N, C-alpha and C positions, 0 to 999 in steps of 0.2 A: 763549367764555371762561367758565369756570366761576366760581361765586361761593362764597366761604367763609361759614361760619356768622356770622362777625363782620360781613362785608359785608351779609349778609341782614338782620341785626339793624339795622344802620345804614340800609339802604334802607327798611325798614319805619318806622323812626323819622322819616326825612326825608319819607316819604309820609304820615305821620300815621296809620298803620295799626296796629291791635292785631294780635296773632297770630290771633285769631278772625276779624277782619275780612279779613285777608289770606287766610286759609284759604277763606273764602266766595268772595272774588273769584277765587281760583286754582282753585276747584273741588276742594279737598282737605279733609281733616279738620284740625281744630286740632291734633290729636295729631301729624299728619305735619309740620306747621310746627314744632312743638316739637322733633321728632326732627331736623329739618334744622338748627335753631338749636343743638341740643346736639351736632351732628356725628355723630349716630347713623346717619343716612342721608345719602347725598350729595344735594345740591341739583340737581335735573334742569336740564339746559342750557336747556330751554324756559322754565322758571321764571326762571332768571337773565336770559334775554333779555327776557322780559316785564317784569320789574321794572326793568331798565335802560331799557326803552322808556318806562315810566311816569315814571321819574325824568327822562329827557331831555325828555319832553312837559311835565312840571311846570316844568322850568327854562325851556323855550321860552315857555310861557304867562306865567311871571313876568316874563321879559324884555320881552315884548310888552305887558305890562300887563293881560292878560286874566284873571289869577288862575287858580285851578284849579277 
């Protein structure tokens, strides 16, 4: 399932990641992340899946009381 620029922005906010930090973790340039957020380039499916995995993991850890 693809991710919209708005969903990407929200995912980064929920994960507590800046655009630069997200770029480092994803192995892309900060410019690429800015392009995704602006809708200039489509967000790759692999990035969408990885971010959703991180969000699910974060929710699971919070529910189990382990924090992130």
